[in-house]
C-alpha positions as CSV (number, residue, x, y, z in Angstrom):
1,M,-104.4,-70.0,-164.2
2,T,-103.3,-66.8,-166.2
3,L,-106.0,-64.3,-167.3
4,S,-106.3,-61.8,-170.5
5,F,-108.1,-58.4,-169.9
6,H,-109.0,-56.4,-172.9
7,W,-110.5,-53.0,-172.5
8,F,-113.2,-51.3,-175.0
9,L,-113.0,-48.8,-177.4
10,P,-116.3,-46.2,-177.2
11,T,-116.4,-45.6,-181.2
12,Y,-119.9,-43.9,-180.7
13,G,-118.4,-41.4,-178.0
14,D,-117.9,-41.4,-173.9
15,S,-119.4,-39.9,-170.9
16,R,-119.9,-39.6,-167.6
17,G,-123.5,-41.0,-167.6
18,L,-124.5,-44.3,-169.5
19,I,-125.1,-43.4,-172.9
20,A,-128.2,-45.0,-174.5
21,G,-128.8,-46.7,-177.0
22,G,-126.4,-49.1,-179.1
23,H,-127.3,-52.7,-181.2
24,G,-129.5,-51.2,-183.5
25,S,-130.1,-47.3,-182.0
26,F,-127.9,-44.5,-182.4
27,M,-126.4,-43.2,-179.5
28,S,-123.5,-40.8,-178.6
29,G,-122.1,-39.4,-176.0
30,D,-120.8,-35.4,-175.2
31,R,-117.1,-36.9,-175.5
32,P,-116.8,-37.3,-179.0
33,A,-115.4,-40.2,-180.5
34,T,-112.5,-38.6,-182.3
35,L,-109.3,-39.9,-182.9
36,R,-107.2,-38.0,-180.6
37,Y,-109.7,-39.5,-178.0
38,L,-109.5,-43.2,-179.0
39,N,-106.2,-43.0,-178.6
40,Q,-106.0,-41.5,-175.2
41,I,-108.1,-44.6,-174.3
42,G,-105.4,-46.8,-176.2
43,A,-102.7,-45.7,-174.2
44,A,-104.2,-46.0,-170.9
45,A,-105.0,-49.8,-171.8
46,E,-101.4,-50.5,-173.0
47,T,-100.2,-48.8,-169.8
48,N,-102.8,-50.4,-167.6
49,G,-101.9,-54.2,-168.7
50,F,-105.1,-54.6,-170.9
51,E,-103.7,-57.1,-174.2
52,G,-106.2,-55.3,-176.3
53,V,-109.4,-53.5,-176.9
54,L,-112.7,-54.3,-178.5
55,T,-113.8,-52.4,-181.3
56,P,-117.6,-52.6,-181.6
57,T,-119.6,-52.6,-185.5
58,G,-122.7,-51.6,-186.5
59,A,-124.5,-48.4,-187.8
60,W,-124.6,-46.9,-184.8
61,C,-120.7,-46.5,-184.4
62,E,-117.7,-45.7,-186.4
63,D,-116.3,-48.4,-188.5
64,A,-113.6,-50.5,-186.7
65,W,-111.5,-51.9,-189.2
66,L,-110.7,-47.7,-190.3
67,T,-110.4,-46.7,-186.7
68,T,-108.5,-49.5,-185.1
69,A,-105.8,-49.1,-188.2
70,M,-105.4,-45.6,-187.7
71,M,-104.3,-46.4,-184.3
72,V,-101.8,-49.1,-184.8
73,E,-99.1,-46.5,-184.9
74,T,-99.9,-45.2,-181.6
75,T,-99.7,-47.6,-180.0
76,E,-96.9,-50.6,-179.9
77,T,-98.2,-53.7,-177.7
78,L,-102.1,-53.3,-177.4
79,K,-103.7,-55.5,-179.7
80,F,-107.4,-54.7,-181.0
81,L,-110.4,-57.1,-181.3
82,V,-112.2,-56.1,-184.3
83,A,-115.7,-56.7,-184.9
84,F,-116.8,-57.4,-188.3
85,R,-120.1,-59.0,-189.4
86,P,-120.0,-61.9,-192.3
87,G,-121.8,-61.3,-195.0
88,L,-121.4,-57.9,-195.8
89,V,-117.9,-58.2,-197.1
90,S,-116.9,-61.5,-199.7
91,P,-114.9,-63.9,-197.6
92,T,-111.7,-63.6,-199.5
93,L,-111.6,-60.0,-199.2
94,A,-111.9,-60.1,-194.9
95,A,-109.4,-63.0,-195.1
96,Q,-107.2,-60.4,-196.8
97,M,-108.2,-57.4,-194.7
98,A,-107.2,-59.8,-191.9
99,A,-103.6,-60.7,-193.7
100,T,-102.6,-57.0,-194.2
101,F,-103.7,-55.9,-190.8
102,Q,-102.0,-58.0,-189.1
103,R,-98.8,-57.8,-191.2
104,H,-98.8,-54.2,-190.6
105,S,-99.5,-54.5,-186.9
106,R,-96.8,-57.0,-186.6
107,G,-99.5,-59.3,-185.2
108,R,-102.0,-57.5,-183.3
109,L,-105.0,-58.3,-184.7
110,L,-108.1,-60.5,-182.9
111,L,-110.7,-60.9,-184.8
112,N,-114.6,-60.5,-183.3
113,V,-117.5,-62.4,-185.6
114,V,-120.5,-60.8,-184.9
115,T,-123.6,-62.7,-186.8
116,G,-126.2,-60.0,-186.2
117,G,-129.3,-60.2,-184.0
118,E,-131.0,-57.0,-185.4
119,A,-133.2,-57.4,-188.8
120,H,-133.9,-53.8,-189.3
121,E,-130.2,-52.8,-188.8
122,Q,-129.3,-55.9,-191.1
123,Q,-131.4,-54.7,-194.2
124,A,-130.0,-51.2,-193.8
125,Y,-126.8,-53.2,-194.8
126,G,-129.0,-54.4,-197.5
127,D,-129.0,-58.3,-196.1
128,F,-132.3,-59.6,-195.9
129,L,-131.3,-62.8,-194.7
130,D,-133.4,-64.4,-191.4
131,K,-131.5,-65.0,-188.4
132,A,-131.3,-68.6,-188.9
133,E,-129.6,-68.3,-192.5
134,R,-127.4,-65.9,-191.2
135,Y,-125.8,-68.0,-188.4
136,A,-125.7,-70.4,-191.5
137,R,-124.0,-68.2,-193.7
138,T,-121.6,-67.2,-191.0
139,G,-120.4,-71.1,-190.6
140,E,-119.7,-70.8,-194.7
141,F,-117.8,-67.8,-194.5
142,L,-115.6,-69.0,-191.7
143,H,-115.0,-71.8,-193.3
144,V,-113.7,-70.4,-196.4
145,V,-111.6,-67.4,-194.6
146,R,-110.1,-70.1,-192.3
147,E,-109.4,-71.9,-195.3
148,L,-107.4,-69.0,-197.4
149,W,-105.7,-68.7,-193.9
150,R,-103.7,-71.6,-194.4
151,S,-103.9,-73.2,-197.9
152,T,-101.4,-72.8,-200.3
153,E,-103.0,-73.5,-202.9
154,P,-106.4,-72.3,-204.5
155,I,-110.1,-73.2,-203.1
156,T,-113.3,-73.0,-204.5
157,F,-116.4,-73.5,-202.9
158,E,-119.8,-73.8,-203.1
159,G,-121.8,-73.2,-200.5
160,K,-125.7,-72.2,-199.9
161,H,-124.7,-68.4,-199.1
162,I,-121.1,-68.5,-199.9
163,Q,-119.2,-69.1,-203.2
164,V,-115.5,-68.4,-204.3
165,R,-113.7,-70.8,-207.0
166,D,-109.7,-70.7,-207.2
167,A,-109.5,-68.0,-204.0
168,L,-105.8,-67.8,-203.0
169,L,-104.0,-65.1,-200.9
170,G,-100.8,-64.2,-202.0
171,N,-99.9,-63.1,-198.2
172,R,-101.5,-65.2,-195.0
173,P,-101.4,-64.0,-192.4
174,D,-98.6,-65.0,-189.5
175,P,-99.9,-65.7,-186.5
176,T,-103.3,-66.6,-187.6
177,P,-105.9,-64.2,-185.9
178,P,-107.8,-65.6,-183.2
179,V,-111.6,-65.7,-183.7
180,F,-114.2,-64.6,-180.8
181,F,-117.8,-65.5,-181.7
182,G,-120.5,-65.0,-179.5
183,G,-124.1,-66.3,-179.2
184,S,-126.8,-67.4,-177.2
185,S,-129.4,-69.1,-179.6
186,A,-129.4,-72.5,-181.0
187,P,-127.6,-71.6,-184.2
188,A,-124.9,-70.1,-183.0
189,G,-124.0,-73.3,-181.0
190,P,-122.4,-75.2,-183.6
191,V,-120.9,-72.8,-185.8
192,A,-118.8,-71.3,-182.6
193,A,-118.1,-74.9,-181.9
194,R,-116.2,-75.4,-185.2
195,Y,-114.8,-72.0,-185.7
196,A,-114.2,-70.0,-182.7
197,D,-111.2,-70.2,-181.0
198,T,-112.5,-67.7,-177.7
199,Y,-116.6,-68.1,-177.5
200,L,-117.6,-64.7,-175.5
201,T,-120.8,-64.6,-173.7
202,W,-122.3,-61.5,-171.5
203,G,-122.1,-61.3,-167.6
204,E,-124.8,-62.9,-166.1
205,P,-124.9,-64.7,-162.7
206,L,-122.7,-67.7,-162.4
207,P,-125.2,-70.7,-162.9
208,A,-126.3,-69.3,-166.1
209,V,-122.5,-68.4,-167.3
210,R,-121.9,-72.0,-166.3
211,E,-124.6,-73.5,-168.1
212,K,-123.9,-71.6,-171.1
213,L,-120.3,-72.8,-171.1
214,D,-121.1,-76.4,-170.5
215,W,-123.2,-76.3,-173.8
216,I,-120.6,-74.6,-175.8
217,S,-118.3,-76.7,-174.4
218,G,-120.1,-79.9,-175.2
219,L,-121.0,-79.0,-178.9
220,A,-117.0,-78.2,-179.2
221,E,-116.1,-81.7,-178.1
222,T,-118.2,-83.1,-180.9
223,Q,-116.1,-81.3,-183.3
224,G,-112.9,-82.5,-181.7
225,R,-112.1,-79.6,-180.6
226,R,-111.7,-77.2,-177.2
227,L,-112.2,-73.6,-176.8
228,D,-111.4,-71.0,-174.8
229,Y,-114.1,-68.6,-173.0
230,G,-114.6,-64.7,-172.6
231,L,-116.7,-62.6,-170.6
232,R,-118.0,-59.2,-171.5
233,I,-118.6,-57.0,-168.8
234,H,-118.6,-53.0,-167.4
235,V,-117.0,-52.6,-164.0
236,I,-117.2,-50.1,-161.4
237,T,-114.5,-50.5,-159.0
238,R,-113.2,-48.2,-156.3
239,D,-111.0,-48.1,-153.2
240,T,-114.3,-48.7,-151.4
241,S,-117.5,-50.7,-152.0
242,E,-119.4,-47.8,-150.4
243,A,-117.6,-45.6,-153.2
244,A,-118.2,-48.2,-156.2
245,W,-122.3,-47.9,-155.1
246,A,-122.2,-44.3,-154.9
247,E,-120.8,-44.3,-158.6
248,A,-123.1,-46.9,-160.1
249,D,-125.8,-45.0,-158.0
250,R,-125.2,-41.5,-159.6
251,L,-125.4,-43.6,-163.1
252,L,-128.8,-44.3,-162.4
253,Q,-129.8,-41.1,-161.2
254,G,-128.4,-39.5,-164.2
255,I,-130.4,-41.6,-166.6
256,D,-133.9,-40.2,-168.3
257,P,-136.9,-42.3,-167.7
258,A,-137.7,-41.4,-171.7
259,D,-134.3,-42.6,-172.7
260,I,-135.3,-46.2,-170.6
261,K,-138.7,-46.0,-172.4
262,R,-137.4,-45.3,-175.7
263,V,-134.5,-48.5,-175.7
264,Q,-136.1,-51.1,-174.2
265,Q,-138.9,-50.1,-176.9
266,N,-136.2,-50.7,-179.6
267,L,-134.2,-53.3,-178.0
268,A,-137.6,-55.5,-177.6
269,R,-137.6,-56.2,-181.4
270,S,-134.2,-57.9,-181.2
271,E,-134.1,-61.4,-182.5
272,S,-130.7,-61.8,-180.0
273,E,-131.4,-64.1,-177.7
274,G,-128.5,-62.7,-175.9
275,Q,-130.3,-59.4,-175.7
276,R,-133.5,-60.9,-174.7
277,R,-131.4,-62.4,-171.5
278,M,-130.0,-59.2,-170.7
279,S,-132.9,-57.5,-170.9
280,R,-135.1,-60.3,-168.4
281,L,-132.3,-59.3,-165.7
282,H,-134.2,-56.1,-165.4
283,D,-137.7,-55.8,-166.8
284,G,-137.0,-52.0,-167.1
285,R,-137.3,-51.7,-163.1
286,T,-135.1,-49.4,-161.9
287,D,-135.1,-51.3,-158.4
288,Q,-134.0,-54.5,-157.6
289,L,-130.6,-54.1,-159.5
290,E,-128.1,-56.3,-158.0
291,I,-129.2,-59.3,-159.3
292,A,-126.0,-60.9,-157.7
293,P,-123.4,-60.3,-155.5
294,N,-121.6,-57.2,-156.7
295,L,-123.3,-57.9,-160.6
296,W,-125.6,-54.9,-161.4
297,A,-127.7,-54.8,-164.1
298,G,-128.0,-51.1,-164.7
299,V,-126.0,-50.1,-168.0
300,G,-128.6,-52.3,-169.5
301,L,-131.6,-49.9,-168.8
302,V,-130.1,-47.7,-171.8
303,R,-127.9,-49.7,-173.7
304,G,-128.2,-52.2,-175.9
305,G,-125.8,-55.6,-175.7
306,A,-124.0,-56.1,-172.6
307,G,-126.1,-54.6,-170.0
308,T,-124.4,-55.7,-166.6
309,A,-121.6,-53.9,-164.1
310,L,-119.3,-55.7,-161.5
311,V,-119.7,-53.1,-158.6
312,G,-117.8,-53.1,-155.8
313,S,-114.4,-52.4,-153.7
314,H,-111.2,-53.6,-155.9
315,T,-110.9,-57.0,-153.3
316,E,-114.3,-57.6,-154.1
317,V,-114.6,-57.0,-157.9
318,A,-110.9,-59.3,-158.4
319,E,-112.6,-61.9,-156.1
320,R,-115.7,-62.3,-158.7
321,L,-113.6,-61.7,-161.5
322,V,-112.0,-65.2,-159.9
323,E,-115.4,-66.8,-159.3
324,Y,-115.8,-66.6,-163.4
325,A,-112.4,-67.6,-163.7
326,R,-113.2,-70.9,-162.1
327,L,-116.4,-71.9,-164.2
328,G,-113.7,-71.5,-167.2
329,I,-113.6,-67.6,-168.4
330,D,-109.9,-66.7,-170.1
331,H,-110.8,-63.6,-171.5
332,F,-112.6,-60.9,-169.7
333,I,-113.2,-57.9,-171.9
334,L,-114.3,-55.1,-169.8
335,S,-115.6,-51.3,-170.0
336,G,-116.6,-48.5,-167.8
337,Y,-118.0,-44.8,-167.9
338,P,-115.7,-42.7,-168.4
339,H,-113.6,-45.0,-170.5
340,L,-110.5,-43.5,-170.3
341,E,-110.8,-42.9,-166.4
342,E,-112.7,-46.4,-165.4
343,A,-109.1,-47.8,-167.3
344,Y,-107.3,-46.5,-164.7
345,W,-109.3,-47.7,-161.8
346,F,-109.6,-51.1,-162.9
347,G,-106.2,-51.3,-164.1
348,E,-104.5,-50.0,-160.8
349,G,-107.1,-50.9,-158.3
350,V,-107.8,-54.6,-159.2
351,L,-105.2,-56.2,-162.2
352,P,-102.0,-55.6,-159.1
353,I,-104.7,-58.0,-156.6
354,L,-104.6,-60.5,-159.4
355,E,-101.1,-60.2,-159.8
356,R,-100.2,-60.6,-156.3
357,E,-102.6,-63.8,-156.5
358,G,-100.4,-65.0,-159.5
359,L,-103.6,-65.2,-161.9
360,W,-102.0,-62.3,-164.5
361,K,-99.1,-60.3,-165.3
362,H,-98.5,-57.4,-167.5
363,P,-98.5,-58.4,-171.5
364,A,-96.0,-55.9,-172.7
365,P,-92.2,-55.7,-171.7
366,S,-91.4,-53.1,-169.2
367,S,-89.5,-50.8,-171.9
368,A,-93.0,-50.3,-173.9
369,V,-94.7,-49.6,-170.3
370,A,-92.2,-46.9,-169.7
371,S,-92.4,-45.5,-173.0
372,S,-96.3,-45.0,-173.5
373,A,-96.8,-44.2,-169.4
374,P,-98.1,-40.5,-168.5
375,F,-95.8,-37.5,-168.7
376,V,-95.1,-36.5,-165.0
377,A,-93.0,-32.9,-164.6
378,S,-90.1,-33.0,-162.4
379,A,-90.1,-30.0,-159.8
380,S,-87.4,-28.2,-161.5
381,S,-89.1,-28.3,-165.1
């Protein structure tokens, strides 16, 4: 078992506290998401051994394609897990964009397909399909994209939502970008089973994650396919358990109760089943937030999407990650506040433990790690 770890680019801003909003609600941090700061996070992720960085999509953050394209030349081995929404551009254009990105980045593109769970946000982009139809369109979209990535002959497709005629890419991507896909509702399952390479889920207690993975793996088997699985979760890891929980308490104390009320009201209108599952873990309460050993639901009080964090000593966090890995999780997409500093806490504290256990190894050549490491002045300089 070799695990892959990815970090997160907060393209809405960063902070030493929890940032309220997201997933249909605007959000910003007191550290603006300048390209210079995002490049610092990218360098920290690359240095510490993260394989890639997830970049979100939505009206509440910067555009993922443009942001990551600007970062390609400031990194050497780091991959970019670019989130995008099918249906807002044609599948032919999306396939072409991915192929171009893959060529110019020298094979460092990963794709996170986001169908969209907030109708009001989709409508702001001009998309008025209901949830079931959005998933149906996603399936048609991915069918066309995958055909374009492999076909040497023009393809024609006549679907309910997607139609293309004599579509062909002049340059196909090599390698083909892996497709990451998440969704907890019934219409999401068949799309994931047929088109995803890696199925993503948010951090829930182990039995809930096991149930979801069993569901998707069963659907994939009917398609004659076998998927990888990924977990999207936050981390608060320190040298001792007491220090980690003190940090979680600090984040909790910094939350404005008015923000909890505002964000929970906004999230209540979400059509996302995954979001409902996250919200049920805390029900808006600020007590009883440790819902499983070292699993803390405090982030979800003010943040949409992934709302849980693993909190504990480096050893405890490593142990919890191994428990998820035993369920079949291959990829861990992590984040923490602030993202720059927390990348080092995890990279220097948890990853060496997993490396000693033979569960992880740095994905970059040693020369690339050395060239991207922070500069340390000598005594004579």
